[in-house]
C-alpha positions, 0 to 999 in steps of 0.5 A: 501500499501506498502513503502520501510521500513529501510534495517535492517544490523547485523553488527561486528565491528572491531576496529582499523581495517582500510579500504584503498586498496591501490596499492602501490607498486612501491612507497611503495618499493621506500620509503622503499628503501629510508626513512624505516621510513616512510614508516611504517607510512605511512603504520600504519597511512593508515591502522589505515584509516580502524578504524570501519571497519563493516562486516555483517552477515546473519541474525543470522549467522554463526550459524543458531539456534546454542547454540553454542559460537565459529565457525569454518567457517571463515568470507570469507565463511559467506560472500559468502553465505551472496552476493549469497541471495542478489537476495532472499533479492531484491524479498522479499523487493519488495515483494508487491511494484510494479511501483518505490517502487519495483523499490527503494525497489531494489534498496535499496537491491542493495545500502545495499551488494555493498556499505556495505556487498561487502566494508566490505570485500573488505576493510578487505581485504585491511586492511589484506594486510595492516598489513601483510606489518607492521607486516614482518617489525618487528612491534608489531599489536593488533586487537580488534574485536567485535561482534553486532547483532540485538535483534531478540533472548533473550541476552544469544542466542545473546551474543553467538552469537556474539562471532559466529561473532568473532570466523568467522573474527580470523577463517578469519585470521587464514586460511589468505593466508594459515595461513600466520598470524599464526607464527605472532600470535603464536609470539603475 
């Protein structure tokens, strides 16, 4: 009899990426008018709360079986393709199981997607918006991105896969809101 196995997750961690989406438009506008320094301090604090943003990828993506160290895909595209596979993951993970064990396996996959894959993407959206607010206020923001992958291939292959994952996140920022970050990126 099979039992529920641990779900392995491929991730990309972006140091200093911070999630915490807050609807603070009215409050922020009031604080900005009354106390511009406090507004900026609060925005920076919100961004720092997202310190270890984790983004998830389907195994060996982007660029399955590729030897390239870059990709033209952006993270949003890889996320959307990954989430369409949730039912397939659930079926494969619970294959051969019945009753409670099957239900636990299906719940584990739903948890993976809801609490990690989707959360990472929504945190990225919140982070991007908060960074844009800081940049518009004249602040300089430096982001360090690190890509990771599970050790299913040789290290040289995994290094290139990590580079592709980092490239997909860079591409996300390049394409974000009709390339709104490009002038800021171009100015360092």
